[in-house]
N, C-alpha and C positions, 0 to 999 in steps of 0.2 A: 343434859338431859343423859348423857351417855354413863354418868357417875350413878344417877337414880336407877337406873335400867339394868345396871350391872349387881350382881350379887356381891359377896363377901368373899372374894377370891384372892386375898392377900396382895400379891405383888402386882396383878394388874389394875387392882382396885386401887393399890398406892399411886400408880402411874397416872390413872385416870384423875385422882386426885391432885396430884402433882400439876398436870395439865391444865386442869379446872382453875386451881389458883392462880397459875401464871397468868391465865387469861383473863380472869376477874381483875388481876394486879394492873395488866394493862389498860383495861377499861376504864378502870378508878383513874388512873394517871392521866389518861386522854382527857376525862371529864374534868378533873381538877385542872388542867391547863387550858381549859374554856371557861374555868372560872366556877365550874358544879361542883361545890364541895360537899353536899350532903347526898348520901348515897343510900338512905334508907327506903326511898320509894323504888328505886333501881333494884334493890336487894328483894325486896317484896315482889315487885313486877316480874323479874327472872326466877324467883323462887330459889335464891342461892343457898345451898345446903350450909349449915353452921359448921360442918368439917372444913368446908372450902375457907369460909371467913376465919376459922381459927388459924388456918396456914397462914392468912394475911396479918394475923396478930390483932383482929378485930374483936372487941369485947361485947 
């Protein structure tokens, strides 16, 4: 949410993007440990930005 609310302020946005990617990565790992391998619905439900997914290496 903070990433969407924030403008394009270079360093601050880069930090928010990094933090968001780390949080999403941790959440995906937790889901996978529980046997939940498909993340499509979660990505839609939480409206995870493409810029965050790109940081994870998602296509």
